[in-house]
N, C-alpha and C positions, 0 to 999 in steps of 0.2 A: 814789657821787655821779653824778648823771647830766651829761653833756655837753650844752654849752650852744651856741647858733647863734654864729657867727664873723660879725660884721658887716663887709660891703665898703661902702666909699663910693667913687661914681664921679661923674665930670666929665667931661662929652662936649661936646665943640662938634662937632654933627652937622650935616654937608651931604648930604643925600640928595637926590643929582639925578635920579635915577629918579622920586621921589614930589612934587619941589618943597619939601622940608622942610628948613628951615636954623634950627636951634633950639640954645639952650646949656642942656645937661640936667645937673642935679645930683640924684642919687639915693643912696640907700642900701638895699643887699639883704643880706638874711640867709642865710646858707649853714647848713644845718642839718649835724650831724655825718654823718648817713647821705647827703648828698650828695657829688659829686664837683667836682672844680675846672670840669671839663669842662662838667656840667651848671650849674653856675653861670653860668658865660662864656655858655653857648647861652641861658639866662634873658636875661641883658644885652643879647646881640646880637640877640634877638627884641624884646626892648624898643625898642632903637634901630631897628630896621629896620621896626617897627610903630607907631613912636610917632605920637600923635595926642592931641588933647584927651580925655581920658577915660580914658587907659590907667592901670592899675596892676597891682602885682604882688599876688598871692594871698599868705595866710599859710603856704602851702606845705604840709609832713606835717600842718598842725594842721588845714588845712579840705582833705581828701583828696577833696571831690565836686566842688571848684572848680577851673578851669582855672588853668593857673601864671602867666598873665596874662589879662585882660580889658581890652575897651574897653566902656565904657558911657556910654550918652547921659547928659544933663541930670536925667531922670527916673531913673535908675539900671537901665535895661534894657539887657540886654547884646546888643552890636553886633558885637562879635568875640570868639572864645572863642580863646587861643592856646595850645596844648598845648607842651611841650618834652619831647624823648627819644622814648620810644617806647608811646606809648598803645595799648593794646589796642583791638579792634573795638568793644566795650560801650560803652568809654569815649568813644569816637568819636559812635557811633550817638547818646549821651545829649546830646553837644555839639552836634551838628548838627540837634537838635531844641528846643534851648534858645536857639541863637543862628544869625542870619541867616548867618553867615560864620565858617567855623573853618579855622585854619591850624596846621600842626606844624613846628616847627624840631628839627632834630636833628643831634648831634653824631656819631651812629652812621650807620651805611650806611643810608641813605635809601631807595635800590632796594630792598634787603633788606625794610626795614619795608614798603613798599608791597606787595612780593610777596607777604609773609605776609599782609596785609590783604586782599587780591586775592580777589573771591568771600565775602567775608563781609558779614553781614548789617548795613549801615551806611547810616542815614536821608541821603538826597541825597548819597551817596557819591561822585558823578562831580563835585560842588561844591568839594570838600575839597581845601585847598592843603598840599603837603609841600615843604618845604625844607628841605635838605642841605647842612650847615656843612661848608666842606674842611676836612680833618683838619688841615692845614699852618696854617691860619689860628686852628683852636682850640688848638692845641698852642704855638704863637707866643704867643698871649695868656696861656696857664696860665704860661709859662715868664717873662711879666712881670708876673704878679699880683700885688699887693700890697693892703693894708688900705686904702690911699689910692691911687687911680687916676685919671689926667688921661689922657683920649685925644683924639686930634682924629680923628674917622671921617669917611671919605666914600664914597657909597655910588654907582656908575655902572655902567650895565648889569649889575646882581646881583652886580658885582664889591665888593668891601669893602675899604677901606684904611683900616689904625688906627695912628696914629702914637702910640708910646710910649716916653716917654724918649730921644727922637731915633733910634727904630728904627721902620720902617714895617713892618708886618705886613700880609700881604693874602691873600685866598683869595675864591672865588668861592661865592654861596649859590644852589645848583643847584633849580631846581623839578622836581617829579616828579609823575606824574597816576598815579591810582589807576586801575586796568583793570578 
């Protein structure tokens, strides 16, 4: 019998001071059996940090040629391609041809990822945005992950504070540049 996805519910009070976004978000995220909780939470953080009208999750491994998240305008045209994890150069090359803006959020070593991609053939490589999520933030959120999650999330100077069950978990989102 095949394993099925686990559904997680999130209610997030988002206060992103950096971008002037103050929203109450309520969404569901499917975690496939092949995904780690770290990857799931990286997708959730990317969703919150990039939140704007038109953002949405893909169907994950069911749609391997699309980004983990995307922002589309009212016509359906992609405005932002959002990758999570450690995409390869070919995927980023494709992404930067398909979308005016490409971002990557990773819970892995972002500096190492950027170093591996340096010198690779990637369309508009200087415009790609890489964000490393501090390990302490991911680990703290994994420890508090439940099927129903209520977060109060604040972002100031790319420093994230997430209040979960009376405990505040915090960490930086560090931008890296592809050289």
